[in-house]
C-alpha positions in Angstrom: 62.6 52.9 105.3 60.2 56.0 105.3 63.4 58.2 105.4 65.0 55.9 102.3 61.4 56.0 100.4 61.3 59.9 101.0 65.2 60.7 99.2 63.8 58.3 96.5 61.0 60.4 95.8 63.3 63.4 95.9 65.7 61.8 93.7 63.5 60.7 91.4 62.0 64.1 90.8 65.2 66.0 90.5 66.4 63.7 88.3 63.5 63.9 85.8 64.3 67.4 85.4 68.3 66.5 84.9 67.2 63.8 82.3 65.0 66.5 80.1 68.1 68.7 80.3 70.7 66.1 79.3 68.4 64.9 76.5 69.2 68.0 74.5 72.9 67.7 75.0 72.8 64.1 74.1 70.8 64.5 70.5 72.9 67.5 69.2 75.9 65.4 70.6 74.5 62.8 68.2 74.2 64.3 65.3 76.7 67.1 65.1 79.8 65.7 67.3 79.7 68.8 69.6 78.6 69.8 72.6 76.2 73.1 72.9 77.0 74.6 76.1 74.4 77.4 75.4 71.8 74.6 76.2 71.7 75.4 80.1 70.6 78.7 78.8 68.2 77.7 76.9 66.7 76.1 79.8 66.8 79.4 81.8 65.1 81.4 78.6 62.4 78.7 79.2 61.7 79.2 82.9 61.9 83.0 81.9 59.5 82.5 78.8 57.0 80.7 81.3 57.5 83.7 83.5 56.1 85.7 81.1 53.4 83.5 79.3 51.7 83.4 82.6 51.4 87.0 83.6 48.7 86.5 80.2 47.4 83.4 80.7 45.1 82.4 83.1 47.3 79.6 85.2 45.0 78.6 88.1 44.2 75.2 87.2 46.5 72.5 86.0 45.1 73.3 82.5 46.4 76.6 82.3 49.6 75.6 83.6 50.3 73.0 80.9 49.1 75.5 78.4 52.1 78.0 79.7 54.7 75.3 79.5 53.4 74.0 76.0 54.0 77.8 74.6 57.2 78.0 76.6 58.3 74.9 75.1 57.3 76.6 71.4 59.8 79.6 72.3 62.4 77.7 73.2 62.2 75.4 70.1 62.1 78.1 67.5 65.2 80.1 69.8 67.1 76.4 69.2 66.4 76.7 65.4 67.6 80.5 65.7 71.0 79.6 67.6 71.2 76.6 65.2 71.0 79.0 61.9 72.9 81.6 62.9 75.4 80.7 65.1 76.8 77.1 64.4 75.8 76.6 60.9 78.1 78.8 59.1 80.8 77.0 61.5 79.9 73.4 60.1 82.8 71.7 59.0 85.4 74.1 60.9 86.9 73.0 63.9 85.6 71.7 67.2 87.4 74.4 69.0 85.8 77.0 67.2 82.5 76.0 67.7 83.0 75.4 71.3 83.9 79.0 72.1 80.9 79.9 70.1 78.6 78.2 72.3 80.2 79.6 75.3 79.5 83.0 73.5 75.9 82.2 72.9 75.6 81.0 76.4 77.0 84.1 77.8 74.7 86.3 75.2 71.2 84.5 76.5 72.7 85.2 79.8 73.2 89.1 79.4 70.2 90.1 77.4 67.9 88.4 79.9 70.1 90.2 82.8 68.9 93.4 80.4 65.6 92.7 80.1 64.6 91.2 83.5 67.8 92.5 85.7 69.6 90.5 88.5 66.9 90.5 91.1 65.5 86.9 91.3 62.3 86.5 90.1 59.4 84.4 92.1 57.7 82.0 89.3 54.3 81.7 89.5 52.5 78.6 91.0 51.2 76.9 87.6 50.5 73.9 89.2 48.2 73.8 92.5 50.2 72.8 95.4 49.0 69.7 97.4 50.6 67.3 99.7 49.8 63.5 99.8 50.7 61.0 102.0 51.8 57.3 100.7 53.5 54.3 101.7 53.4 55.0 105.4 54.4 58.6 106.1 56.1 59.3 102.6 55.4 62.9 101.4 54.9 63.5 97.4 53.2 66.4 96.1 51.6 67.3 93.2 54.4 69.8 91.7 56.6 66.2 92.0 53.8 64.4 90.6 53.3 66.7 87.4 57.2 66.6 86.9 57.1 62.6 87.0 54.3 62.8 84.5 55.5 65.1 82.2 58.9 63.6 81.9 57.4 60.0 80.9 55.2 61.2 78.4 57.8 63.6 77.0 60.3 60.3 76.8 57.8 58.2 75.5 57.0 60.8 72.6 60.8 61.4 72.0 61.3 57.7 71.7 58.4 57.4 69.3 59.8 60.1 67.1 63.2 58.8 66.8 62.2 55.4 65.9 58.9 55.6 64.7 58.6 58.4 62.3 60.6 59.9 58.8 61.8 62.2 60.7 63.1 60.4 63.4 64.7 57.7 60.5 66.3 61.0 59.0 67.9 61.8 62.5 69.4 58.5 63.0 70.8 58.6 59.5 72.6 61.8 60.0 73.9 61.2 63.2 75.3 57.9 61.5 76.4 59.5 58.6 76.1 62.9 57.3 77.3 62.4 53.6 75.6 59.0 52.9 72.3 60.8 54.8 72.4 63.7 51.7 73.0 60.7 48.9 69.7 59.2 49.8 67.8 62.4 49.5 68.0 63.9 53.3 68.2 67.5 54.2 70.8 67.2 56.8 69.8 71.3 57.2 66.7 70.9 58.4 66.9 67.3 60.4 69.6 69.2 62.4 67.2 72.8 63.0 64.5 70.1 63.7 66.8 68.3 66.5 67.9 71.6 67.8 64.1 72.7 68.2 63.4 69.1 70.0 66.3 69.7 72.5 65.0 73.2 73.1 61.8 72.5 73.9 62.9 69.7 76.3 65.1 72.5 78.1 62.4 74.8 78.7 59.9 71.9 79.8 62.9 71.2 82.1 63.3 74.9 82.7 59.2 75.5 83.7 59.2 72.6 86.2 62.8 72.9 88.0 61.1 76.9 88.6 57.8 74.9 89.6 60.0 72.8 92.4 62.4 75.7 93.2 60.2 79.0 92.3 62.8 81.1 92.2 64.4 82.2 88.7 67.4 84.9 87.6 69.5 84.7 84.6 72.2 82.3 86.0 69.8 79.5 87.1 71.1 77.4 84.0 74.5 76.9 85.0 74.3 74.4 87.9 71.5 72.8 86.4 73.0 72.7 82.8 76.7 71.7 83.8 74.8 68.7 85.8 72.9 67.7 82.9 75.8 67.7 81.0 77.5 65.0 83.6 74.2 63.5 83.4 74.4 62.8 79.8 78.3 61.6 79.7 77.3 59.2 82.7 74.4 57.3 80.6 76.6 57.6 77.5 76.1 60.6 75.4 75.0 60.8 72.4 72.3 57.9 73.4 68.8 58.8 74.6 67.8 55.8 76.6 71.5 56.9 78.3 70.8 60.6 79.2 67.6 59.4 80.9 69.2 57.1 83.2 72.1 59.3 83.8 69.9 62.0 84.9 67.6 59.8 86.9 70.7 58.4 88.8 72.8 61.8 89.1 69.0 63.0 90.9 69.4 60.0 93.3 72.7 60.1 94.5 72.1 64.1 95.1 69.4 62.9 96.9 70.6 60.4 99.1 73.9 62.5 100.0 72.0 65.7 101.1 70.3 63.2 103.1 73.2 62.0 104.8 75.7 63.4 107.1 78.0 64.3 103.9 75.5 66.9 102.6 78.3 69.4 102.0 80.0 66.9 99.9 77.5 66.3 97.5 78.5 68.4 94.0 82.0 66.0 94.9 80.4 62.8 95.5 78.3 63.1 92.6 81.5 64.1 90.6 83.5 61.4 91.8 80.9 59.1 91.3 80.9 60.3 87.2 84.6 59.6 87.5 84.6 56.3 88.9 82.4 55.2 86.2 84.0 56.6 83.6 87.3 55.0 84.3 85.4 51.4 84.3 83.4 52.5 81.5 84.4 55.1 79.4 81.6 55.5 77.2 79.4 55.6 79.6 76.7 53.1 81.3 74.6 52.8 77.8 77.1 53.9 75.4 78.9 51.9 72.8 82.8 52.0 72.3 84.0 53.2 69.4 87.6 53.0 67.7 89.1 56.0 66.6 91.7 56.0 64.1 94.3 58.9 64.5 
């Protein structure tokens, strides 16, 4: 039972970060119906932004660490707006293939610019969260970093749900997601709503990057590739375009990875995670919480 609970804690902390990244994928898809493959590198930029801010801001306390995270989130929110304005907006209305190729190009651009600035040598991420180890439930170990991951993820998910469901901009986001033309006819500025969506998703990716680097304190320009791919899988697993689905998919993928890593099949962790995705999509093509929609040819 102790081993089971330990893997549960490990899986939830990993899954919480996947959920934060997956939310960016699912929000952009919900609005524009395309996959922003540069999102995984915004996650990486968030970690490097935190690395830079931590060099000039005192971060010995939890308050200083949260300030570094907030600044990194603001930086990546601005980056998301710039990417949308310069790369994606001119292609709006073009084929999805053109936008997909552009997203891959933006991803490579972010990786190579970061590589140019910081080089390929992995950097040790500063300690933003004072490390403490706690024993709970008869020997299960949980660290202060994991507690902060849970707390920050829960706060951000609640804040996101409140924004989407209880605010005017959230109502506008849902209207644009449902029908672009109808939204513009009732006075909604689609461009502003889309820019806000990119800013919000990029800020969440930056928070995920900071938390990931706090759990695994080594960063490099290619650190976003694997977590970004798995977060995309989590978004599809939960039902892409569905915010609670993205969170659920992230948590499920983290738990699957954690329990497989703790078994004798640990070598096949990625294979088993993707096999679980395939099985779920065979029986539930729209994802766990997604809604099946009939499309006319």
